C-alpha positions as CSV (number, residue, x, y, z in Angstrom):
1,M,58.6,-24.2,-65.0
2,T,61.5,-26.2,-63.8
3,K,62.6,-26.9,-60.3
4,T,65.5,-24.5,-60.6
5,S,63.3,-21.6,-61.5
6,I,61.2,-21.9,-58.3
7,K,63.2,-19.4,-56.3
8,S,61.6,-16.5,-58.0
9,P,59.2,-14.7,-58.0
10,H,57.7,-14.8,-54.5
11,P,54.4,-13.7,-53.3
12,E,54.0,-10.1,-52.1
13,K,52.0,-11.4,-49.2
14,Y,52.1,-14.4,-46.9
15,L,49.5,-16.2,-44.8
16,I,50.4,-16.3,-41.1
17,A,48.6,-17.5,-38.1
18,D,48.5,-16.4,-34.4
19,M,47.9,-19.5,-32.2
20,D,47.1,-17.2,-29.3
21,K,44.1,-15.9,-31.2
22,C,42.8,-19.1,-32.8
23,T,39.8,-20.6,-31.1
24,G,39.7,-23.8,-33.2
25,C,36.2,-22.9,-34.6
26,E,37.3,-24.2,-38.1
27,A,35.4,-21.4,-39.9
28,C,38.6,-21.0,-42.0
29,S,38.6,-24.7,-42.9
30,L,34.9,-24.7,-43.7
31,A,35.2,-21.7,-45.9
32,C,38.1,-23.3,-47.7
33,S,36.4,-26.6,-48.3
34,F,33.3,-24.9,-49.6
35,I,35.3,-22.7,-52.0
36,K,37.4,-25.6,-53.3
37,F,34.9,-28.5,-53.2
38,R,31.4,-27.0,-52.5
39,E,31.2,-28.9,-49.3
40,F,31.5,-27.8,-45.7
41,N,34.0,-30.4,-44.5
42,P,37.3,-29.4,-42.8
43,S,39.0,-32.6,-43.9
44,Y,38.6,-31.3,-47.5
45,A,40.3,-27.9,-46.7
46,C,43.7,-26.7,-47.7
47,I,44.0,-25.1,-44.2
48,R,43.7,-27.3,-41.2
49,I,43.5,-26.7,-37.5
50,L,45.7,-28.7,-35.1
51,K,44.0,-29.1,-31.8
52,F,45.8,-29.6,-28.5
53,E,43.1,-30.5,-26.1
54,E,45.0,-30.5,-22.9
55,S,46.5,-27.0,-23.4
56,G,43.6,-25.6,-25.3
57,V,45.9,-24.4,-28.1
58,D,44.7,-24.5,-31.7
59,A,47.1,-24.0,-34.6
60,P,46.0,-23.2,-38.1
61,V,48.3,-24.9,-40.7
62,A,48.5,-23.7,-44.3
63,C,51.2,-23.6,-47.0
64,Q,54.0,-21.1,-46.1
65,Q,55.0,-20.4,-49.7
66,C,58.6,-21.4,-48.8
67,E,61.5,-19.6,-50.4
68,E,63.2,-23.0,-51.0
69,P,60.2,-25.4,-50.9
70,R,61.0,-29.1,-50.1
71,C,57.7,-30.1,-51.7
72,V,58.9,-28.9,-55.1
73,E,62.1,-30.8,-54.9
74,A,60.2,-34.0,-53.9
75,C,57.7,-33.8,-56.7
76,P,58.7,-36.3,-59.5
77,R,56.3,-34.7,-62.0
78,D,57.2,-31.0,-61.5
79,A,53.6,-30.4,-60.6
80,L,54.3,-27.7,-58.1
81,V,54.8,-24.4,-59.9
82,V,54.9,-20.7,-59.3
83,K,52.5,-18.4,-61.1
84,P,54.8,-15.7,-62.4
85,E,52.2,-13.0,-62.1
86,T,51.4,-13.6,-58.4
87,G,54.5,-15.5,-57.1
88,I,52.2,-18.1,-55.6
89,L,53.2,-21.8,-55.5
90,F,50.3,-24.0,-56.6
91,I,49.7,-27.5,-57.9
92,D,49.3,-28.0,-61.6
93,K,46.5,-30.5,-61.5
94,E,47.2,-31.7,-65.0
95,A,50.8,-32.7,-64.1
96,C,50.0,-34.0,-60.6
97,D,49.5,-37.8,-60.3
98,G,48.7,-37.6,-56.6
99,C,51.8,-39.6,-55.4
100,G,51.9,-37.5,-52.2
101,A,55.7,-37.0,-52.2
102,C,55.0,-33.3,-51.7
103,A,52.9,-34.0,-48.6
104,V,55.7,-36.1,-47.1
105,A,58.4,-33.5,-47.8
106,C,56.5,-30.4,-46.6
107,T,58.4,-28.8,-43.8
108,Y,55.2,-27.6,-42.1
109,G,52.9,-30.5,-42.7
110,A,50.7,-28.1,-44.7
111,I,50.1,-30.5,-47.6
112,S,47.7,-33.4,-47.3
113,I,45.7,-35.8,-49.4
114,H,41.9,-35.5,-49.9
115,P,40.4,-38.3,-47.7
116,K,37.9,-39.4,-50.3
117,S,40.1,-39.4,-53.4
118,P,40.9,-42.7,-55.0
119,K,44.2,-44.5,-54.5
120,K,45.1,-43.7,-58.1
121,N,45.2,-40.0,-58.9
122,R,44.7,-38.9,-55.4
123,V,43.8,-35.2,-54.9
124,I,46.5,-33.2,-53.1
125,L,45.3,-30.4,-50.8
126,K,47.7,-27.5,-50.7
127,C,46.8,-23.8,-50.1
128,D,47.2,-21.6,-53.2
129,L,46.2,-18.5,-51.2
130,C,43.0,-18.4,-53.3
131,G,45.0,-16.8,-56.0
132,G,45.9,-13.9,-53.7
133,D,42.6,-13.3,-51.9
134,P,42.5,-16.0,-49.2
135,E,38.9,-16.9,-48.3
136,C,39.9,-18.2,-44.9
137,I,40.9,-14.8,-43.6
138,K,37.5,-13.4,-44.4
139,W,35.8,-15.9,-42.1
140,C,38.3,-15.8,-39.2
141,E,36.3,-13.9,-36.5
142,T,39.3,-13.6,-34.2
143,K,41.7,-12.4,-36.9
144,A,44.0,-15.3,-36.0
145,I,44.9,-15.6,-39.7
146,E,46.4,-12.7,-41.5
147,F,47.7,-11.9,-45.0
148,V,50.8,-9.8,-44.4
149,D,53.3,-8.1,-46.7
150,A,56.5,-9.8,-47.5
151,S,58.3,-6.9,-45.8
152,E,57.0,-8.1,-42.4
153,R,59.8,-10.8,-42.4
154,E,60.1,-10.9,-38.6
155,R,56.3,-11.7,-38.2
156,I,56.4,-14.3,-41.0
157,D,59.5,-16.0,-39.5
158,K,58.0,-16.1,-36.0
159,A,54.7,-17.6,-37.3
160,R,56.7,-20.2,-39.2
161,E,58.7,-21.1,-36.1
162,N,55.5,-21.5,-34.1
163,L,54.0,-23.7,-36.8
164,L,57.1,-25.9,-36.8
165,M,56.8,-26.4,-33.1
166,A,53.1,-27.1,-33.3
167,R,53.7,-29.7,-36.1
168,K,56.4,-31.5,-34.0
169,R,54.2,-31.5,-30.9
170,F,51.2,-32.7,-32.8
171,E,53.1,-35.6,-34.4
172,I,54.5,-36.7,-31.0
173,E,51.1,-36.5,-29.3
174,H,49.4,-38.4,-32.1
175,L,52.3,-40.8,-32.9
176,T,51.8,-40.2,-36.7
177,P,53.2,-37.8,-39.3
178,L,50.9,-34.9,-39.9
179,W,50.5,-35.7,-43.6
180,K,48.8,-39.0,-42.6
181,Y,46.5,-37.5,-40.1
């Protein structure tokens, strides 16, 4: 699949987060890391929780399945592709060389590098919505993470806006880009 064909299809559902409901328990991250790597370790997850200690706000961060994804444009190996049957953007592990350009380019800071992967062939962590059945949602006791229909555009846009603000605030408070954190 080429970069120009990324604009279609799109997923029928999107993962959104409500920061007002998130308690920062990291059950979503633990479930993700276990499903993907068979280890309970939030730093191995494709969904992360940004914690703002002073305000008590926690912000779940996962791939937003962007309509015009900057990560795809940044990838020199065309390793980010859409599965035609689901419309879900995922990383083709055979094509990916772990350069991290997608992580740097991600608008939402939702792509990261596995902390224990070697310098060569680093493992990129990016939510693939578990193929359309996100495990994180099943473990979120407060229902802060939802899988909503694409028709709920207003809710999707609002969640994305909140995520952008959380990313910017986090990077300012920590004096580092989110992809490096």
